[in-house]
Each structure stands twice: as structure tokens, then as C-alpha cells.
C-alpha positions in Angstrom: -40.9 4.8 10.0 -42.0 1.2 9.8 -45.0 0.1 8.0 -48.0 -1.3 9.8 -48.7 -5.0 10.0 -49.4 -6.6 6.6 -52.4 -8.8 6.0 -52.2 -12.3 4.6 -52.7 -11.4 0.9 -49.8 -9.0 0.8 -47.5 -11.6 2.4 -48.6 -14.2 -0.1 -47.9 -11.8 -3.0 -44.4 -11.1 -1.6 -43.7 -14.8 -1.3 -44.9 -15.4 -4.9 -42.7 -12.6 -6.2 -39.8 -13.9 -4.3 -40.2 -17.5 -5.7 -40.5 -16.0 -9.2 -37.3 -14.0 -8.7 -35.5 -17.1 -7.4 -36.6 -19.2 -10.4 -35.5 -16.5 -12.9 -32.1 -16.1 -11.2 -31.6 -19.9 -11.2 -32.3 -20.0 -14.9 -29.8 -17.3 -15.6 -27.0 -18.5 -13.3 -24.5 -21.0 -14.8 -24.7 -24.5 -13.5 -21.5 -26.3 -12.6 -20.8 -29.4 -14.6 -19.7 -32.3 -12.5 -17.1 -34.6 -14.0 -17.2 -37.5 -11.6 -18.6 -38.7 -8.4 -16.3 -36.5 -6.3 -16.3 -33.5 -8.5 -18.4 -31.5 -6.1 -15.8 -31.8 -3.3 -13.0 -29.3 -3.2 -9.5 -30.4 -2.9 -9.1 -29.6 0.8 -11.9 -32.0 1.7 -10.4 -34.8 -0.4 -7.0 -34.2 1.1 -8.3 -34.3 4.7 -10.2 -37.5 3.8 -7.0 -39.1 2.7 -5.1 -38.0 5.8 -7.9 -39.4 8.0 -7.9 -42.7 6.1 -4.1 -43.2 6.7 -4.3 -42.2 10.4 -7.3 -44.4 11.0 -5.5 -47.4 9.4 -2.5 -46.9 11.6 -4.6 -46.3 14.7 -6.6 -49.5 14.1 -3.5 -51.5 13.4 -1.9 -50.1 16.6 -5.0 -51.1 18.6 -5.1 -54.6 17.2 -1.4 -55.0 17.7 -1.4 -53.9 21.3 -4.4 -56.2 22.0 -2.7 -59.2 20.5 0.6 -58.4 22.2 -1.1 -58.4 25.6 -3.0 -61.6 24.8 0.0 -63.5 23.6 2.7 -61.8 25.6 4.8 -60.7 22.6 5.2 -57.1 23.7 6.4 -55.0 20.8 6.4 -57.5 17.9 2.7 -57.7 16.9 2.2 -54.0 17.6 4.9 -53.1 15.1 3.6 -55.7 12.6 0.0 -54.4 12.7 1.1 -50.8 12.5 2.6 -51.7 9.1 -0.5 -53.6 8.2 -2.6 -50.6 9.1 -0.4 -48.3 7.1 -0.7 -50.5 4.1 -4.5 -50.7 4.5 -4.6 -46.9 4.8 -2.6 -46.4 1.6 -4.9 -48.9 -0.2 -8.0 -47.0 0.8 -6.3 -43.7 0.0 -5.4 -44.9 -3.5 -9.1 -46.0 -4.0 -10.2 -42.5 -3.0 -7.7 -41.0 -5.5 -9.1 -43.3 -8.2 -12.6 -42.0 -7.5 -11.4 -38.5 -8.5 -10.5 -39.8 -12.0 -13.8 -41.5 -12.8 -16.3 -40.0 -15.1 -20.0 -40.9 -14.9 -21.4 -43.0 -17.8 -24.8 -41.4 -18.6 -26.1 -44.5 -20.5 -25.7 -47.0 -17.6 -25.7 -44.6 -14.6 -22.3 -46.0 -13.4 -18.8 -44.7 -13.3 -16.3 -45.7 -15.9 -12.6 -45.3 -15.8 -10.8 -42.9 -18.2 
């Protein structure tokens, strides 16, 4: 059946053995080598980030365009114009994200440098 309740010293011994086992396993397991700032992210996260950047740019442009259209009474003109501005801004931010993937850390200065 089950063992009886343990006293405090047995629990501390178990905890110490567990910490020792974890430290030995961490020494033996290979550590991933990160290439750049975004090397720890998998490709799906980066792809979703880029999609969100474009959609957010278009949405913000749409909102600004609708607001200015109502303010000035130029119904579709400014909305369409700012949707294109938002799309361009989203593409620019997306390209900056893609450029982060190509950076490698410079160990001497602690900054990223371009390949």
C-alpha cells in the first residue's frame, strides 16, 4: 500500500537528490545555440507576427481614414488613401521583422550586426 507520512528530513533528502539529478541532466543535455535575437522563436510565431503587423496597419489606416472622412465629408477618398498608407506601414514593419531574423549577435559589443 502507501507509505506512511514522511518526516521533514526525508523530504529534504528527496529534494536534494532531485536537484542533483536535475543539475546532472542539464549538464548532459545539449544546449541550443541561438543565432540571432529571434532564433528562439519558431517559424509559425514569426509568420503570425508578420500577418498581425500587416492586418494592424490596414486596420489602423482604415480607422484613421474613416475618421477623417467623417470630419471632412470626403466619404470614400481618405479611407482608401489611408488603407494604402496602413498597408505600406504594415509591409515596412514586416520587412523590419524579417531583417531581425538575419541578424547575428556580436559578442564583443553585445549588439546585433548584419550579415
